[in-house]
C-alpha positions in Angstrom: 43.7 -47.6 7.1 40.1 -47.1 6.6 37.6 -44.7 8.7 34.0 -45.6 8.7 32.2 -42.3 9.5 30.3 -39.2 8.3 32.2 -36.1 7.4 30.0 -33.7 9.2 30.0 -35.6 12.4 31.9 -34.1 15.4 33.6 -37.3 16.5 34.5 -38.2 12.9 36.0 -34.8 12.5 38.4 -35.4 15.4 39.6 -38.5 13.7 40.0 -36.8 10.3 42.0 -34.1 11.9 44.3 -36.3 13.6 44.8 -38.3 10.3 45.5 -35.2 8.4 47.9 -33.8 11.3 49.8 -37.1 11.0 49.9 -37.2 7.3 48.3 -40.7 7.0 46.9 -42.1 3.8 43.5 -43.6 4.4 40.3 -44.8 2.8 36.9 -43.4 3.9 33.6 -45.3 4.1 30.6 -43.0 4.5 28.1 -44.2 7.0 24.8 -42.4 6.1 23.3 -41.3 9.3 20.2 -40.0 7.6 19.5 -43.5 6.6 20.5 -44.9 9.9 23.2 -47.0 8.4 25.0 -47.0 11.7 22.1 -48.9 13.3 21.9 -51.7 10.6 22.6 -55.2 12.1 25.5 -55.9 9.9 27.2 -52.6 10.8 26.8 -53.3 14.6 28.0 -56.8 14.2 31.1 -55.9 12.0 32.1 -52.5 13.3 30.5 -50.8 16.2 28.5 -52.7 18.9 26.7 -49.5 20.0 25.8 -48.4 16.5 27.5 -45.1 16.2 30.5 -43.7 14.4 33.4 -43.4 13.7 35.4 -46.7 13.5 39.0 -47.1 12.4 40.1 -50.3 10.5 43.9 -50.5 10.7 44.7 -53.6 8.5 42.1 -55.7 10.3 42.5 -54.1 13.7 39.1 -52.3 14.5 38.9 -49.5 17.1 35.9 -47.4 18.0 35.4 -44.3 20.1 37.1 -41.1 18.6 39.1 -40.2 21.6 40.6 -43.7 21.7 41.1 -43.6 17.9 43.0 -40.1 18.3 45.3 -41.5 20.9 46.0 -44.8 18.9 46.9 -42.8 15.8 49.3 -40.6 17.6 51.1 -43.5 18.9 50.7 -45.7 16.0 51.9 -43.3 13.3 55.5 -41.8 13.2 56.2 -38.0 12.8 55.2 -35.1 14.8 53.6 -36.0 18.0 50.2 -34.7 19.1 50.9 -35.5 22.7 53.5 -35.1 25.3 56.6 -36.9 26.9 56.4 -34.4 29.8 54.1 -35.8 32.4 52.5 -32.5 33.5 51.7 -31.4 29.8 50.4 -35.1 29.3 48.1 -34.6 32.4 46.9 -31.3 31.2 46.1 -32.7 27.6 44.1 -35.7 29.3 42.4 -33.2 31.5 41.1 -31.1 28.6 40.0 -34.2 26.5 38.0 -35.2 29.8 36.6 -31.9 30.2 35.4 -31.9 26.6 33.9 -35.5 27.0 32.1 -34.7 30.3 31.1 -31.1 30.1 31.1 -29.7 26.4 30.3 -32.3 23.9 26.7 -33.3 25.0 25.1 -29.8 25.4 27.0 -28.4 22.3 25.6 -31.3 20.2 22.1 -30.4 21.7 22.6 -26.7 20.8 23.7 -27.7 17.1 20.7 -30.0 16.8 18.1 -27.6 18.1 19.4 -24.3 16.6 21.2 -25.5 13.3 20.1 -29.0 12.0 16.5 -28.7 13.6 15.5 -25.6 11.5 17.0 -27.0 8.3 14.6 -30.0 8.8 11.7 -27.9 9.8 11.7 -29.0 13.3 10.3 -27.0 16.3 13.0 -25.8 18.8 12.7 -26.9 22.2 13.5 -23.6 24.0 13.9 -25.0 27.5 16.5 -27.6 26.4 18.3 -24.8 24.5 18.7 -22.6 27.6 19.9 -25.4 29.8 22.3 -26.4 27.1 23.6 -22.9 26.7 24.3 -22.6 30.4 26.2 -25.7 30.4 28.4 -24.8 27.3 29.0 -21.4 28.7 30.3 -23.0 31.8 32.7 -25.2 29.9 33.7 -22.2 27.8 34.3 -19.9 30.9 36.7 -22.7 32.3 38.4 -22.9 28.7 38.9 -19.2 28.5 40.7 -19.2 31.9 42.8 -22.1 30.7 43.9 -20.4 27.6 44.7 -16.9 29.1 48.4 -17.5 29.8 49.1 -20.2 27.1 48.8 -20.7 23.3 47.0 -24.2 23.5 45.0 -26.0 25.9 47.9 -28.2 27.2 50.4 -25.5 26.8 52.5 -24.1 24.0 52.1 -26.9 21.6 49.0 -27.9 19.6 47.9 -31.3 20.7 45.0 -33.8 20.8 43.5 -31.7 23.5 42.8 -28.9 20.9 41.6 -31.4 18.4 39.0 -32.8 20.8 37.4 -29.3 21.3 37.6 -28.0 17.6 34.5 -29.6 16.0 32.3 -28.4 18.8 33.5 -24.9 18.7 33.0 -24.9 14.9 29.5 -25.8 15.1 28.6 -22.9 17.4 28.8 -20.5 14.6 26.0 -21.9 12.3 24.1 -22.5 15.4 24.0 -18.7 15.8 26.2 -18.9 18.9 29.4 -17.5 17.4 29.5 -14.9 20.1 30.2 -17.4 22.7 33.6 -17.5 21.0 34.1 -13.9 20.0 33.1 -12.6 23.4 36.0 -14.6 25.0 39.3 -13.1 24.0 41.5 -16.0 24.8 39.2 -18.5 23.1 38.7 -16.3 20.1 42.5 -15.9 19.6 43.0 -19.6 19.9 40.1 -20.3 17.5 41.3 -17.7 14.9 44.6 -19.7 14.9 43.7 -23.3 15.0 40.6 -22.8 12.6 43.2 -21.8 9.9 45.4 -24.8 10.1 45.7 -26.4 6.8 44.7 -29.7 8.3 41.4 -28.2 9.7 40.6 -26.6 6.3 40.9 -30.2 4.7 38.4 -31.5 7.4 35.8 -28.8 6.8 36.2 -29.1 3.1 36.4 -33.0 3.1 35.0 -34.8 0.0 34.9 -38.6 0.2 35.0 -39.3 -3.5 38.1 -37.1 -4.2 39.9 -38.7 -1.2 39.2 -42.3 -2.1 40.1 -41.5 -5.7 43.5 -40.0 -4.7 44.1 -43.0 -2.4 44.2 -45.3 -5.3 
């Protein structure tokens, strides 16, 4: 298997986390976002028609969109499942993945760009945009807090794709100076303290392309 992506990308990190949880050997092809390699005509023609990342290549079968890739890998690779046979748990998992996609990811990425990446690049902060994005992220986190109050993980008592889908956005709130959004919410804070210490997540945040490909032979 080969992944086309960028290690610091939130959506790439979802795929990496799933691969590590499933213990799948893979190659990684870095797409340099700073050079807009994802917008190159050849990349668009061969890999992703919308010019974004990540893309999975499974022996010639190519799949794009991180949430689709996560689900595919969980079904494709044997071993511990990251989804459920119980219909109610499966429904909850899909609900939380949808909530992330519809209500969290866009404003969270806006905050990260404005409050973390922007200052590193010397860009001016759009404070009105920041305030709107904060409101939307806090609304999503308030719903998440309620959901985690009486269960260990988003879809119940088992770690699943639902948790993976939220993790990259939560992680980036800290360097964006919004870590209090997590620490001020006891249930989310408890959940994050646990999931962020998973050995697989530590592999994601410390991911090095060169060492991975060298070890993959």
